[in-house]
C-alpha positions in Angstrom: 137.7 -10.2 41.0 138.2 -8.8 44.4 140.1 -5.5 44.6 142.1 -4.9 47.7 143.2 -1.4 48.5 146.3 -0.9 50.5 147.0 2.4 52.2 150.5 3.2 53.6 150.6 5.7 56.4 153.3 8.2 57.0 154.2 9.5 60.4 151.4 11.7 61.6 148.7 10.4 59.2 145.4 8.8 60.2 143.3 7.1 57.6 139.7 8.2 57.3 136.9 6.3 55.6 134.1 8.5 54.3 130.8 8.0 56.0 132.2 5.8 58.7 133.2 6.7 62.2 136.8 5.8 63.0 137.2 3.1 65.7 140.7 2.5 67.0 141.6 -1.2 67.2 144.2 -2.1 69.9 146.3 -4.0 67.4 146.2 -1.2 64.9 147.3 1.2 67.6 150.2 -1.1 68.5 151.2 -1.4 64.9 151.2 2.3 64.5 153.3 2.8 67.6 155.8 0.2 66.2 155.8 1.9 62.9 156.5 5.4 64.3 159.1 4.0 66.7 161.1 2.2 64.0 160.7 4.9 61.3 161.9 7.7 63.5 165.1 5.7 64.2 165.6 4.9 60.6 165.3 8.5 59.6 167.4 10.0 62.4 170.3 7.5 61.9 169.9 5.5 65.2 169.1 2.5 63.0 171.9 2.8 60.4 172.1 1.1 57.0 173.1 -2.6 57.3 171.7 -3.0 60.8 169.6 -6.1 61.4 166.4 -5.3 63.4 164.8 -8.0 65.5 161.0 -8.2 65.8 161.3 -9.6 69.3 163.7 -6.9 70.6 161.5 -4.1 69.3 158.3 -5.8 70.6 159.9 -6.1 74.1 161.0 -2.5 74.0 157.5 -1.3 73.2 155.7 -3.8 75.4 153.7 -5.2 72.4 153.5 -8.6 70.7 155.5 -9.4 67.6 152.5 -9.1 65.3 152.2 -5.3 65.2 156.0 -5.0 64.8 155.8 -7.4 61.8 153.1 -5.2 60.4 155.2 -2.1 60.8 158.1 -3.9 59.1 156.0 -4.8 56.1 154.9 -1.2 55.7 158.5 0.1 56.0 159.6 -2.5 53.5 157.1 -1.0 51.1 158.7 2.4 51.7 162.0 0.8 50.7 163.6 1.4 54.1 163.8 -2.3 55.2 164.4 -5.6 53.6 162.6 -8.5 55.4 164.2 -11.8 56.0 161.8 -14.5 57.4 162.8 -15.8 60.8 165.8 -13.5 60.9 164.4 -10.0 61.1 164.6 -6.9 58.9 167.7 -5.4 57.4 168.0 -1.6 57.2 168.5 -0.7 53.6 171.7 1.3 53.2 171.7 4.6 51.3 173.1 3.9 47.9 175.5 6.3 46.0 172.9 6.6 43.3 170.3 7.8 45.8 172.7 10.4 47.2 173.2 11.7 43.6 169.5 11.7 42.9 168.6 13.6 46.0 171.3 16.2 45.3 170.0 16.7 41.7 166.4 17.1 42.8 167.3 19.5 45.7 169.5 21.7 43.5 166.8 22.1 40.9 164.2 23.0 43.5 166.2 24.9 46.1 168.3 27.2 43.9 165.1 28.4 42.2 163.2 28.8 45.4 166.1 30.7 47.0 166.0 33.2 44.2 162.3 33.6 44.6 162.5 33.8 48.4 164.9 36.7 48.2 162.0 38.8 46.9 159.3 38.0 49.5 160.2 40.8 51.9 161.4 41.0 55.5 159.2 38.4 57.1 161.3 35.4 56.1 164.7 36.4 57.6 163.6 36.3 61.3 162.1 32.9 60.8 165.3 31.5 59.3 167.5 33.2 61.9 165.3 31.6 64.5 166.0 28.1 63.1 169.7 28.9 62.9 169.7 29.9 66.5 168.0 26.6 67.4 170.6 24.8 65.4 173.4 26.6 67.3 171.7 25.7 70.6 171.4 22.0 69.5 175.0 21.6 68.5 175.7 19.6 71.7 172.7 17.4 71.1 174.2 15.9 68.0 173.1 14.9 64.5 169.5 13.5 65.1 168.2 16.9 66.3 170.2 18.8 63.7 168.7 16.7 60.9 165.2 17.8 61.9 166.2 21.5 62.1 168.1 21.2 58.9 165.0 20.1 57.1 163.0 22.9 58.7 165.5 25.5 57.5 165.5 24.4 53.9 161.8 23.8 53.7 161.1 27.3 55.0 162.9 28.7 52.0 161.1 26.5 49.5 157.7 27.3 51.0 158.6 31.1 51.0 158.9 30.9 47.2 155.1 30.7 47.1 154.7 27.8 44.7 152.6 25.0 46.3 153.5 22.5 43.6 157.2 22.9 44.2 156.6 22.7 48.0 154.8 19.4 47.5 157.6 18.1 45.3 160.1 19.1 48.0 158.0 17.4 50.7 158.2 14.2 48.7 161.9 14.2 49.4 161.4 14.6 53.2 162.3 11.2 54.4 165.3 10.8 52.1 166.5 14.3 53.0 166.3 13.7 56.7 167.8 10.2 56.6 170.7 11.2 54.3 171.5 14.2 56.5 171.5 12.2 59.7 173.4 9.3 58.3 176.1 11.5 56.8 176.6 13.6 59.9 176.7 10.5 62.1 180.0 9.7 60.4 181.4 13.2 60.8 179.5 15.2 63.5 182.2 17.9 63.4 180.6 19.2 60.2 177.4 20.3 61.9 179.0 23.6 63.0 180.1 24.3 59.4 176.6 23.6 58.1 175.0 25.9 60.7 177.4 28.6 59.6 176.5 28.1 55.9 172.8 28.3 56.9 173.4 31.7 58.5 175.2 32.9 55.4 172.2 31.9 53.3 169.8 33.6 55.7 171.8 36.8 55.6 171.8 36.8 51.8 168.0 36.4 51.8 167.6 39.1 54.5 169.3 41.6 52.2 167.4 40.4 49.2 170.4 39.2 47.3 168.9 36.5 45.0 172.1 35.6 43.2 174.1 35.2 46.5 171.3 33.2 48.1 171.2 30.8 45.1 175.0 30.4 44.9 175.4 29.9 48.6 172.6 27.3 48.6 174.2 25.4 45.7 177.6 25.4 47.4 176.0 24.2 50.7 174.3 21.3 48.9 177.4 20.3 47.0 179.4 20.3 50.2 176.9 18.0 51.9 176.8 15.8 48.8 180.6 15.5 48.8 180.6 14.5 52.5 177.9 12.0 51.9 179.7 10.4 49.0 183.1 10.4 50.8 181.6 8.9 54.0 180.6 5.8 52.0 184.1 4.8 51.1 
């Protein structure tokens, strides 16, 4: 029996075969460009749930043939971001209410614990967090796609500061869902970005003064508020 190994790439990854020099194939490069192009727009909300994507339109936008776009679509379907429909295109999978709830539960378990731990790491964390908050304040006019990236950076900094690599890897596994949910939610109500930035500053201030209880409580309140908005925006 022939065994076929399939490797799915994430943005930024390059597959390596031990003992073999990597040779870039033009079609592979085109497929990767198509994959990165589409995935970025899926995660930052520019391709919202329920939108039908056309192979031909994306191929024209990138100046490639339809084959690499089709390959990118297949990979993104495997990541449960697209549903493929032959001769019609690819449907962007909407974020389901159960996914919203699952992401909240996972983030609460991880982030409250890590916020408590991060409050004990010393003074180096606060300047990093305040720097991200300042970038968020500067990006208010840019809208939700840029904020979603900075939001992820803020929360991950706290998780990483807790000093448990296993928890950080678990958190990183939520990366795509976290970013897409944030962007999709704020696309429906961009006015909430300023409130989220203010909540981030409050969390950073609690961590700066080493108040573990306040940091955990503010983190939980912040996540519940985002969850409430995500659930409400689906109705």
